[in-house]
C-alpha positions in Angstrom: -19.5 -74.6 -39.4 -22.6 -73.0 -37.9 -25.5 -75.4 -37.4 -28.7 -74.3 -39.3 -31.9 -74.3 -37.4 -34.7 -76.3 -39.1 -38.2 -74.8 -38.9 -40.6 -77.5 -37.7 -44.2 -77.3 -36.5 -42.9 -77.8 -32.9 -40.3 -75.0 -33.4 -43.0 -72.6 -34.7 -45.3 -73.4 -31.8 -42.5 -73.0 -29.3 -41.4 -69.7 -30.8 -45.0 -68.4 -30.9 -45.6 -69.5 -27.3 -42.4 -67.9 -26.0 -42.2 -64.7 -28.1 -45.3 -64.2 -30.2 -48.0 -61.6 -29.7 -50.3 -64.3 -28.3 -47.8 -65.4 -25.6 -49.3 -65.9 -22.2 -46.4 -66.4 -19.9 -42.7 -66.5 -20.6 -40.9 -69.4 -18.9 -37.3 -69.5 -17.8 -35.1 -67.8 -20.4 -38.1 -66.8 -22.4 -39.1 -63.2 -23.1 -42.3 -61.8 -24.5 -41.5 -59.4 -27.3 -44.8 -57.7 -26.6 -44.3 -57.7 -22.8 -44.4 -54.8 -20.4 -41.6 -52.2 -20.3 -38.6 -52.9 -18.0 -37.5 -56.2 -19.6 -33.8 -56.4 -20.5 -33.2 -55.1 -24.0 -30.4 -57.7 -24.6 -32.8 -60.6 -24.0 -35.5 -59.0 -26.1 -33.1 -58.6 -29.1 -31.7 -62.2 -28.7 -35.3 -63.5 -28.7 -36.2 -61.4 -31.7 -33.1 -62.6 -33.6 -34.2 -66.2 -32.7 -37.6 -65.5 -34.2 -36.1 -64.0 -37.3 -33.9 -67.0 -37.8 -36.7 -69.5 -37.1 -39.0 -68.0 -39.7 -36.2 -67.2 -42.2 -37.0 -63.5 -42.1 -34.0 -62.5 -44.3 -33.3 -58.9 -45.6 -34.7 -60.0 -49.0 -37.9 -61.3 -47.4 -38.2 -58.0 -45.4 -37.8 -55.9 -48.5 -40.4 -58.0 -50.4 -42.8 -57.6 -47.5 -42.1 -53.9 -47.2 -42.8 -53.4 -50.9 -46.1 -55.3 -50.6 -46.9 -53.3 -47.4 -46.4 -50.1 -49.4 -48.5 -51.2 -52.4 -51.4 -52.0 -50.0 -50.5 -48.8 -48.2 -51.1 -46.7 -51.4 -54.7 -47.7 -51.3 -54.8 -47.2 -47.5 -53.3 -43.8 -48.0 -55.8 -42.8 -50.6 -58.6 -43.9 -48.3 -57.0 -42.0 -45.4 -56.5 -38.8 -47.5 -60.2 -38.8 -48.5 -61.1 -39.1 -44.8 -58.6 -36.3 -44.0 -60.0 -34.0 -46.6 -63.6 -34.8 -45.4 -62.8 -33.9 -41.8 -60.7 -30.9 -42.9 -63.8 -29.6 -44.8 -66.1 -30.4 -41.8 -63.7 -28.4 -39.6 -63.6 -30.1 -36.3 -61.6 -27.4 -34.6 -61.2 -23.7 -35.6 -57.8 -23.5 -33.8 -56.3 -26.9 -34.9 -58.2 -27.7 -38.0 -55.6 -29.8 -39.8 -54.4 -31.5 -36.6 -58.0 -32.5 -35.8 -58.6 -33.8 -39.3 -55.3 -35.8 -39.1 -56.3 -37.4 -35.8 -59.8 -38.3 -37.2 -58.3 -39.8 -40.3 -55.9 -42.1 -38.3 -58.6 -43.2 -35.9 -61.1 -44.2 -38.7 -58.4 -45.5 -41.1 -56.8 -47.9 -38.6 -59.6 -50.5 -38.9 -59.5 -50.4 -42.7 -55.7 -50.5 -42.7 -55.6 -53.5 -40.3 -58.0 -55.5 -42.4 -56.1 -54.8 -45.6 -52.7 -55.8 -44.2 -54.2 -58.8 -42.4 -55.8 -60.1 -45.6 -53.5 -58.9 -48.4 -50.0 -57.9 -47.1 -49.2 -60.7 -44.7 -51.9 -63.4 -45.2 -52.0 -63.9 -41.5 -53.7 -66.7 -39.7 -53.5 -64.9 -36.3 -56.6 -64.5 -34.2 -58.3 -61.5 -35.8 -59.4 -59.7 -32.7 -56.1 -60.2 -31.0 -54.3 -58.9 -34.1 -56.7 -55.9 -34.2 -56.0 -55.2 -30.5 -52.3 -55.0 -31.2 -52.8 -53.0 -34.4 -55.0 -50.5 -32.5 -52.3 -50.1 -29.8 -49.7 -49.5 -32.4 -51.8 -47.1 -34.5 -52.9 -45.2 -31.3 -49.2 -44.8 -30.2 -48.3 -43.6 -33.7 -51.3 -41.3 -33.7 -50.0 -39.5 -30.7 -46.4 -39.2 -32.0 -47.4 -38.4 -35.6 -50.0 -35.7 -34.5 -47.2 -34.0 -32.5 -44.9 -34.1 -35.5 -47.7 -32.9 -37.8 -48.3 -30.0 -35.4 -44.5 -29.2 -35.6 -44.5 -29.4 -39.4 -47.4 -27.0 -39.7 -47.0 -24.6 -36.8 -43.3 -24.5 -36.3 -41.9 -25.2 -39.7 -44.8 -23.5 -41.5 -45.2 -26.3 -44.1 -48.4 -26.4 -46.1 -50.8 -28.9 -44.5 -51.2 -31.2 -47.5 -47.4 -31.4 -47.8 -47.1 -32.0 -44.1 -49.7 -34.9 -44.5 -47.4 -36.6 -47.1 -44.2 -36.0 -45.1 -45.8 -37.5 -41.9 -47.2 -40.5 -43.8 -43.7 -41.4 -45.2 -42.0 -40.6 -41.9 -44.0 -43.1 -39.9 -44.4 -45.7 -42.6 -41.5 -48.0 -41.8 -41.9 -47.7 -38.0 -45.6 -48.7 -38.6 -44.5 -51.7 -40.8 -42.0 -53.0 -38.3 -44.3 -52.9 -35.2 -47.3 -54.3 -37.1 -45.2 -57.1 -38.6 -43.8 -58.4 -35.3 -46.7 -57.7 -32.9 -50.0 -57.6 -34.8 -49.1 -60.0 -37.6 -46.5 -62.4 -36.1 -44.6 -64.2 -38.9 -44.9 -67.5 -37.1 -48.6 -67.3 -37.9 -48.4 -66.5 -41.7 -50.7 -68.8 -43.7 -47.8 -69.5 -46.1 -45.5 -70.7 -43.3 -48.2 -72.8 -41.7 -49.1 -74.4 -45.0 -45.4 -75.4 -45.4 -45.4 -76.9 -41.9 -48.5 -78.8 -42.7 -46.8 -80.5 -45.6 -43.7 -81.5 -43.6 
């Protein structure tokens, strides 16, 4: 019979120290999830699985969080679409008008998105500036990849720019969720989890 791991305050602190976004150094056998490239993938995945078990991040919990993420995301998307339309109207580039508007909407929208997810989606107690730094890194990476795919949708596949905006938003939605959840908003630092640990 498999022994169940009990989540205690010490376990949470240990997991955060070893694998969380705020980790400083990884000791023997420990791996920073957010560390530099070149780490062994097997060790990363083992540590991520340990984190998931420790915070009881089950498929049901993931689906509930993803639904909440998308509900907040609807408001974020409305805000982003307004910004997109504004910069499309301003016309930042005659040659790449929709691509420039897309990039501007992502850059401006990332601060608003981070705050909304920090406050409403995850109820995080992580250090705000540290969390924002990770979110900006994730959003900037997604900005590059999504702008390339946006260009392909418009220029190569000849899809109308507003349809391409919707396709791109959906396409990068879950990737965005996964990286934000485990780097910018570590589950070990959820207010709900910390309050349970306080009571134990």
